[in-house]
N, C-alpha and C positions, 0 to 999 in steps of 0.2 A: 504494500500500500504506500502511496506517495505521501511524503511529509507535507503538511499544510504550512503555508507562509502567509505573511500579511503583505498586501499590496494596497497602495494608496494612490489616488488620482485626484488632480485638481480639475474642477468643473466650473466653467464660467456661466453666469446667469442662473445659478442654482437657487431655487426657492423650495419651500416645503412641499408644494404641489408637484414640482418637477422631480424633487428627490423621491417622493413616493412612487412616481411613475418609473423612475430608474430602478428603484428597489424591486418593484413588482416585475419588471422585465428581466431582472437578473435572478430572481428566485427560482426560475425553472432550470437553471444551469446546475447540473449535478456536482460539478467540481467545487462550487462555492459552498462553504460551510456557514459563513456569517457575513452580513452586510450591515455597515454602519454609515449613515449619511449625516454629515455635519453641515448644516446650512450656513452657520456663522463662519466657518472656515472655508466653505466652498469645496469640501472634499468628500470623496466616497472611499471608504476603507473596506477591504474585503479580506477574509481569511479563506484561502483557496489552495487546492493541491496543484494548480498551475496558473500561469499568468493569463488572465482573460481580458486583456486590454482591448482587443477587437470587439468583444461582446459589450464592453463598457461603452465604446464609441457608438455602437449600434443603439444601445439603450439611451444614450444622450440624444441621438438623432430622433428617437421615438418621443422623448420627453420635451424636445425643443430647447435643450441646453447645449452648450458647446464644450467639447472635450478639449482641455488645454494640454496637460502633460501628466505622465506617470511620475510619482515622487520616488526617487531612488533613496533607499535607506542606507546610511553609512554605518560602518562598524564603529563601535565606541573606541575612544582614544585611551580610556582608563580601564 
């Protein structure tokens, strides 16, 4: 079984309504274990067994929001 990782994406024009549409569109993908939408930060955070960036872009198109970029997590310095 593949190990789950966290993936974060910045979404432009994210509102609570658009966030719900994105979340609903992504819930049908079996690799995604958890979806968190932060309207204040304009981000969508996923816990998934693979990177689903393409699916997030499609979900943004459906919701009427603009996908900006995937946030790359850096290793800690300490």
